[in-house]
C-alpha positions, 0 to 999 in steps of 0.5 A: 519527506519521501514522496510516493506515486502509485501505479498499477490499478485497473479493472479486474474480474472477481478472483483475479490479480493485480500488482500495484507499485509505489515508487518513491523519490526525494530521499533514500527509501531504506529509512522509511516505512511504506504503507497502503490504505484504501478508500471508497468515496463517503467512507473512512480510509482503511489501512491495508498493509505496511512494510517496515525498513527491515521488511516486517509486514502488517496486514488488515484482516480483510486482506491477509492471505490474499495481498502481499507487500514487498520492497526493493530499496534499490529501485525505490519501489514497494510492490503490492500483489493482490490475489483472489480479488473481491468486489469489496476490494474496489477502492482508490488505493493510496501509498503512504510514507513515513520515517521508520520510528520503530524498526521491526514493526509498522502501523497500518495507515492512516497514522501519524507515522505517515507524513506523505501520501500519493494521489492514489490509483483506482482498483475496480473488481467486477463480479 
């Protein structure tokens, strides 16, 4: 099991940018898929992006073209750059990890592929 901790959230104006980080521990990260999902209180979690062990990526339509995900296995960290932020991006953002069962692709969390997620970091976008 790969433990993960999120950082980098905060308050930003509409149109601004943020970079979130997901730092892993407990195992080598290079065998794990890392994904991000977000959740607003009272609503279902929404998968945002994921990156597989070969750096293949997948994005939700709502963020495609605005968010990018990358990984640095040596630093055991996955980064998510968020550009052109909108008020509807306001949410708690959670990083999740899971063994890469299907190299070359990844499924957006939440999904049974993921077996650990962090406590989240809040992103608030003001209009």
